[in-house]
Each structure stands twice: as structure tokens, then as C-alpha cells.
C-alpha positions in Angstrom: -72.1 67.6 187.7 -71.0 68.0 191.3 -72.2 65.3 193.7 -71.7 64.7 197.5 -71.7 61.1 198.5 -72.4 60.5 202.2 -71.6 56.8 202.9 -69.6 55.3 205.8 -69.0 51.8 204.2 -65.6 52.2 202.5 -66.0 49.6 199.8 -69.4 50.7 198.8 -68.3 54.4 198.8 -65.2 53.6 196.7 -67.3 51.7 194.1 -69.8 54.6 193.8 -67.1 57.2 193.5 -65.3 55.2 190.9 -68.5 54.7 188.9 -69.6 58.3 189.0 -66.2 59.8 188.4 -65.8 57.4 185.5 -68.8 58.9 183.7 -67.6 62.4 184.3 -69.1 63.6 187.6 -67.2 65.5 190.3 -67.7 63.5 193.5 -66.8 64.4 197.1 -67.3 61.9 199.9 -68.1 62.2 203.6 -67.8 59.1 205.8 -69.9 60.3 208.7 -72.8 62.6 209.4 -70.9 65.3 211.2 -68.5 65.8 208.3 -71.4 65.7 205.9 -73.3 68.4 207.8 -70.4 70.8 207.2 -69.9 69.8 203.5 -73.6 70.0 202.6 -73.3 73.8 202.7 -71.4 73.4 199.4 -72.9 74.0 196.0 -73.8 70.4 195.0 -76.2 69.3 192.2 -77.0 66.1 194.0 -76.5 64.5 197.4 -76.4 60.7 197.7 -77.2 60.1 201.4 -77.0 56.9 203.3 -79.5 56.5 206.2 -77.3 54.7 208.8 -74.3 56.9 209.5 -72.0 57.5 212.5 -72.7 60.6 214.7 -75.6 62.1 212.7 -78.0 59.9 210.7 -79.2 60.5 207.2 -82.8 61.4 208.2 -81.4 64.2 210.5 -79.2 65.5 207.7 -82.1 65.5 205.3 -84.3 67.3 207.7 -81.7 70.0 208.3 -81.2 70.5 204.6 -84.9 71.0 203.9 -85.4 73.1 207.0 -82.7 75.4 205.6 -84.9 75.7 202.4 -82.2 74.0 200.3 -83.7 72.3 197.2 -80.6 70.2 196.3 -81.7 66.9 194.9 -81.3 64.0 197.4 -81.0 60.3 196.7 -81.3 58.2 199.9 -79.6 54.8 200.3 -80.5 52.2 202.9 -80.2 48.5 203.6 -83.6 48.5 205.3 -86.5 47.2 203.2 -89.2 48.6 205.4 -91.8 50.5 203.5 -92.3 52.9 206.4 -88.7 54.0 206.2 -89.0 54.7 202.5 -92.2 56.7 203.0 -90.6 58.7 205.8 -87.6 59.7 203.6 -89.9 60.8 200.7 -92.2 62.7 203.0 -89.2 64.5 204.5 -88.1 65.7 201.1 -85.9 63.0 199.6 -86.3 63.0 195.8 -85.6 59.3 195.3 -84.8 56.1 197.3 -82.5 53.2 196.5 -82.2 50.0 198.6 -78.9 48.2 199.1 -77.6 46.0 197.6 -78.3 47.7 194.2 -77.0 47.3 190.7 -74.7 50.2 189.8 -76.4 50.6 186.5 -79.6 51.5 188.3 -77.7 53.9 190.5 -76.3 55.7 187.4 -79.8 55.8 185.8 -81.4 57.3 188.9 -78.5 59.9 189.2 -79.1 60.8 185.5 -82.9 61.3 186.2 -82.3 63.5 189.2 -79.6 65.6 187.4 -82.0 66.1 184.5 -84.6 67.4 186.9 -82.1 69.8 188.3 -81.4 71.1 184.9 -85.0 71.1 183.9 -84.5 68.6 181.1 -86.8 65.7 180.2 -84.2 63.5 178.4 -80.6 62.5 178.5 -79.9 64.3 175.2 -79.1 68.0 175.2 -79.2 69.9 171.9 -77.5 73.3 171.4 -77.2 74.4 167.8 -75.3 71.7 166.0 -73.9 70.4 169.3 -75.5 67.3 170.8 -74.6 66.1 174.3 -75.6 62.5 175.3 -75.5 62.4 179.1 -75.9 58.7 179.2 -73.0 57.7 176.9 -71.0 60.8 177.9 -70.5 61.6 174.2 -70.6 64.9 172.3 -71.0 65.4 168.6 -70.9 68.4 166.2 -72.9 67.9 163.0 -73.0 64.2 163.9 -69.2 63.9 164.2 -67.8 62.9 167.6 -65.6 65.3 169.6 -62.5 63.9 171.3 -62.9 65.3 174.7 -61.5 64.4 178.1 -63.8 63.5 181.0 -63.5 66.9 182.6 -63.9 68.7 179.2 -67.2 66.9 178.7 -68.3 67.9 182.2 -67.3 71.6 181.6 -69.1 71.7 178.3 -72.2 70.0 179.8 -72.3 72.7 182.6 -72.1 75.6 180.0 -74.6 73.9 177.6 -77.1 73.2 180.3 -77.8 77.0 180.5 -76.9 78.7 177.2 -76.3 82.4 177.7 -75.9 82.1 181.5 -72.7 83.5 182.8 -70.6 81.0 184.9 -68.0 82.6 187.1 -64.6 80.9 187.5 -65.2 80.1 191.2 -68.5 78.4 190.4 -66.8 76.3 187.7 -64.0 75.3 190.0 -66.6 74.2 192.6 -68.5 72.1 190.1 -65.5 70.6 188.2 -63.1 69.7 191.0 -63.3 67.8 194.3 -62.2 69.1 197.7 -59.1 67.1 197.3 -58.0 68.8 194.1 -55.9 72.0 194.0 -57.3 73.9 191.1 -57.1 77.7 190.4 -58.4 80.2 188.0 -55.6 79.3 185.5 -56.8 75.7 185.5 -60.2 76.8 184.3 -58.8 79.0 181.7 -56.7 76.1 180.3 -59.8 73.9 180.0 -61.8 76.7 178.3 -59.0 77.3 175.8 -58.9 73.6 174.9 -62.7 73.5 174.5 -62.7 76.5 172.2 -60.3 74.8 169.8 -62.3 71.6 169.8 -65.5 73.6 169.1 -64.1 75.3 166.1 -66.8 73.8 163.8 -69.7 74.3 166.2 -72.4 76.9 165.8 -71.7 78.0 169.4 -68.8 79.6 171.1 -67.6 80.1 174.6 -67.4 83.8 175.3 -65.4 85.4 178.0 -66.9 88.3 180.0 -64.0 89.9 181.7 -64.3 90.0 185.5 -67.6 87.9 185.3 -66.9 84.5 183.7 -67.9 82.5 180.7 -71.0 81.8 178.7 -72.0 79.6 175.8 -73.6 81.6 173.0 -74.4 81.3 169.3 -71.7 82.6 167.0 
């Protein structure tokens, strides 16, 4: 899924980005509030937002997001242990709150929970026909047999399987698969779709192309 990390401390940000990209997420990073304010207009599944930021603080950014009626899930980060600050963040519309320093396993778990809420799922396991996606282990099986997929192929299949039958346009897939530092194009998406089709040969689902519209995962 596509995540925006707003964190000004470089070593913390680099560690979070490495962890989340390592389990298949697409992660963009903003190092100050003014940059984040511009990037938050993007189509993100989750925003991880530090409270103390240069130029524009996390509370202000959260307030702007909710005032704009955006329902993007927000996980707030802070080094402050004051209960009043946590209550303030939750009352302003944050979906979760994590205090620094934190264990990265807990961060990953909280991210999984929030992304499940975004997709309307109650568990980490997604079933589509004979296809099973485990979002925690980042593994995919067909009839119980594991598929050998790249990190980005797993992410693409997860996006399509999260809404079977829904049409995903190429531009939307580009936004959700790649960071702002990548240089993808429509041909890149087509290549990933072609690879997935071959690897899903024994699945009861297939990726269908709707010319001029995009792709959808449907029963064969």
C-alpha cells in the first residue's frame, strides 16, 4: 500500500522507510511540515505523522487534513508521553498514536491494523478463490502452494485482490506502487501485470484488461 511518512529525524525516517519498503509498501517521505502539506494531497492509504516538525507541526497538518474532509488513516508519532497530547491527537481525528522510542515490530503491527481498516478487512489474511494473501508474512499461495513473487508483485496483487471486480486504472496503480522518486510509466505497469498473469496460471482468478479503463481481478 502507499504510505506517506512525515518525519524530520533522518535516522528514524530511514529506519521506518526501510522497514515498510522491506515488507512491500510504497513509502514517500517528507522531512518538514510545509513539504508534507503539499504531498498530503496525494492518494495515500496511510499517513505516519510526527508531531514535532519544522515549519508546520503535525497537529496543524492533521487539522487541515480533516477540515478538508479527507478520511486517510493517520498514525501519529511523538516523543511526548503526556496523556493530554495523545487525547488531543485522537480527538482531532488521528486513528492511532505511537510514542517514541518504539519497537519497529509494533509499528508494523499498527500499520497492518490501519491498512486493514482502510480495506474493510478484519484479519491479515485475504482469501480470493484459491488465492490466499497473508499481509503479515507477505506471502501468497494458490491451493496452498507458495507463489514466487517479487515485493512489488505482491503489492500489486494485494491492491487488486483487496477489491475483486473493481477496475484500477494505470495511473492509480502507478501512484500506489511507486514513490515520487521513481520514474514509472504505463509500460511498467503492463510488464508487472504480464508477469503476474503467468504466475497466476493455476489460480481460479485472472487479471482482466479493460481497454482504456484499467485492470480488474475476476473469477475465471
